[in-house]
N, C-alpha and C positions, 0 to 999 in steps of 0.2 A: 504771654498771651498771643503775640504775633505768631510764633510757633504751633500754637494750637490751631489757631485759624488756618494755617497754610496746610497743618496737616488733615483737618477738616474739609478743606476744599478739594486737597489732592484725593482723598478717601472717595469723597462725593462724585469727582471727576472718574475715577476709576471705577467705582460701581456702576455709573451711567454707561461708561464704556463697556463693560462686561455686559449690563443687561441689552444694551442695545444689539451687541454683536450676536446675542442669543435669539435674535429676531429677524436675522439676515437669510441669506439665499446663496447658493453657488453662483459665482461669477458669470459662468455661460447659461445658468438657468432661467426661464421666465415664467411666471405664473400665469394660469390661465385667464385669460380675460373674458367678459360676458358671464363671468361663474354666476351660478344659480345657487346659492345655499341651500334654500328649500329642497332643491331635487339632490343636494349631497346628504341631506339628512338622512339617517336610517341606519342600518346594518352593513358595514363592509367586513370582508373577510381578507386576512394577509394572505398573500400568496408567495411573496418574497420579500426578503429584508436583508439589511446588513446586520450583523450579531453585534449586541451590545449589551451591556450589563444589565438593564431595567428589563430586559426580554430574554435573557440567558436561559437556556433549557426548555424554552416554551415553544409548544406547537398548537395547532388549532387555536391560533389568536384571531380575534375580530375585536373589531372597535364599533361602539354605536355612538352616533351623534342625534342630539336631540338639542332644540331651541329653547333657551332658558327665557325667562321673563323680562330680563334686563337686555336682552338683544344678543346676549354671548351665547356661545355653543357648549352644551354640556358634552364630556368626552368619556365615555365609560369603555376602556379596554380590559380585555380577559382573555386568558389562556391557559393551557393545561402545561404544568410544570412535569415533564416526564420522567424525570429523574425521582422526584418526591411524590409521583402520581396524586398531585391536589390541583386544584383549579385557583386561580390567582386573577386578581382584579385591580384596577385602580382606577379612579374617577377623578378628573381634571376638567379644566374649560380652555377654550379657546377663542380669541377675539381676532377681528380683520386687522391688519397692518395698514391697509390702505383704504378700501371701502369693500362693502358687500359684493361688488362686482367683479373682483379681481380675488385669485384664489391664492393670496398671500396672508396667511394667518400666523398667529405665535400662539403656541399651547403651553400651560403649564399643568405640572399635577403638584409642585411645590412653590407655592407663591412665596416670594415674588419673583421668581426665577422661571423665565418664558424660554421657549426654543422655536426655531423656524419650523413651519409646517406650510409648504408651498404645494399646492397641485399644479403640476407643470404639464401634465396632460390629463385628458378626461374624454371618453366619448361623449356623442351627442345625447345618447340615452343613460347616461350617468350609471353605466354598468360597471365600467373599469376607471382606475385611477392610478397616475404614477405620483408619487408624493416625494417631494426632496426636502430633506431637513436644512440646517443653517449651513453645512457644509457637506463636502463629499464623503462623511463618513456617515450619514443617515440617507436611506433611502427606501421607500416601501412600494409594492407593487400590490394593488388592492382589487378585489371583485366583490361584486353584489352575491356571487355565488363561489362556492368552494373551489373552484376550477376556473382556468381561464382560457379562450381559445387560443392555440399557438400563433396565430396570425397578430393577435393584439399582443402577446407575449413579444414577439420579434419585434413589433414595431416601437414597443415601449422600451425594450431593452437597447435598441439601435438610439433611442432619443437619450436614454441614461447615459450610454457611452460617448454622445456629441457632447454633452455637459461635461463630462471628465469622469464619469463613474468607472470603477473597474468592477464590471457586473460579473465577473468570474468569482468573486468574493460574495455573491448573494447566497442566502440561506433560502432555500425553498421550502416553505413552511407545510408540514402535514396538515391536512383538512381531513381526518379520519373518524373523528368523536362528534358527539352531538354536546354542544356545551350548554351546561345547564343555567350558568349566569346569564344567558342573553336576554332573558325576559326581564333581567333587573334593568331599571332605567334610572 
């Protein structure tokens, strides 16, 4: 009985450590303060990202954020699989880790597992954003349009490098198709 209790406690502590680690931020990154979630809602186009398995072979990627009745944010991601010539989508949700005025969130597409989603830079008009994941393996450059001005791109790349990201590994996402899934909410 004692061994079962010790095992249960150890598993609980391990699971808690795993889940809390998923909602973190790179050491040198700071989430945006005075963040306005309502201004962040809507459609964002992915301009650049690090490649990882959930977005493998996708171009024309976009994300739509909308407020749910319970105060969390609905996340609808979609993109075009250029190898299979099909559109893919995934729906998840995001919660604020600190409060609604800090751009530190955690996102899930597979409950109960959450990943860090940290807005580390955003312009005053909420047109361009730099989003850091839980560690230096996840980074996104987003825009309300399918392109981004070179000056904004350079400023955000410099910030990403200061945080510790190797920006030479970014994939610059093609945005050359109209996404038929964007009207879905």
